N, C-alpha and C positions, 0 to 999 in steps of 0.2 A: 124393496131397496131401501138400504139404508143410508142417510145422506150423509155427509161430512163436509164439515168447512170447517179449514183452513186458517190461524191467523197469527202476525206476531213476527212474519219477515220482515228483512229489512237489512241497510245496510251497516256493515260495522266494521271496526278497525281490528287488526290482529290482536289475539288476546281480551279482547272484548265478550259479550256475554249476548246470548239471546234466548226467549223462551216463546216457542211456538206451543199453540193450542189450536186443539181440534175438537168442535163440537158435536157431536153424534146425535139422530132423530131418533126415536124408536123406544120400545118402553123395556128393553131387554139389555139394555147396554153392557149391564154388568156380567154378563155371559159373554161378551164378546171377548177375542184376542186381538188386542189392539198392535198396530205396529206403525213405523215412521221409515220412511224410507228417500233416497234423493237422486237425483239423475243431473251431472255435469253435461254440459256439453258436448256431443261426440261421444257421450258413455254410455253405458247400460246403465240401467235403475239398479240400486243395489239396497240392501235392510241397513239399515242403521241399526234402531233397537226395536224388541217388543215386548210385551207386556201382557201375559196371559188373565184370563179372569179372575185367577187364584192372586193375580198380583208379582209370580215371579216372572223375573225380565232375564233379556240376553242382548248382548249389543254387538255390534261390529268392531273388531280388535282395533280399526282407526280411532273409536270414539269411544273406547273403554276409558275410565278414570275422567272424562270432559262432559260428556252428556249423559242425564239422568233422566230417564223415562218414568212417568207416573199417570196414575188414571185417578182421579174422582167422578164414581157412580152414582152420586146424588147429585151432580151438575153433569151427570153424561159427558165428560171431555175426557181427553188424553192430555196430556203435556210433553216435551222435550224439553229442558233445559239444556242450554249447551252454553259449556265456559270454555275458555281458552283456546277460542275461539281459532283457526287458522286459515289463511287463503284456499287450500286444497279443501274447504269445508263448504265452498262455493258450489250450491248448487239448487235445484226446485225440490224443495222438501214436500212429501208426500204422504198423507195419515192414511192409513189400511186399515178396513175391520174385515176381520173372517167372523163369521156369524154359523158357519156349522153347513146351511143349505146354500151360502152364497158368501161375498164378498162385494166391497163396496172401497174406491177410492175417492179421496177430496179432490181439488181443482190444483192442488198444489199450492204454496209460497217461494217465493223466492227469497234465498238468504246468497247474501253477496260480502265477503272478507274482504280488504280491501282499505289500504291506506290511501 
C-alpha cells in the first residue's frame, strides 16, 4: 500500500495562492498516475487535477488557468500550485495515487479561502 501525506493547506484571502504537496512512499512513484481531489462540506468529492506517469495533465474546468499540477519523481512528490483562489475553492484537498494494482488516498489537507 502506497502511503500519501499531504501538506501546505491553510487559510488564504481571495486572490491569494497556496502550494499543496503530497509525498508518496514506494520505489515506483514514477509509474503512478497522481491526482488531486477536493470535497467541500455537503458536496461529493470531485476531481481537481491529474498528472500521468508521462507528465500529461488534465484539470477540472473550474480550476483551469489557475491551478497547476506537477511532479518531482526524484522526491516522489506531487504538487498543486493554486493561484487566484476563490471562496468556492474552499474544501479538503486529497491526494490520490493510482498504481495499477490498486490506489491510495491521503488524509487530506484543509484549504480555506476567506477574507
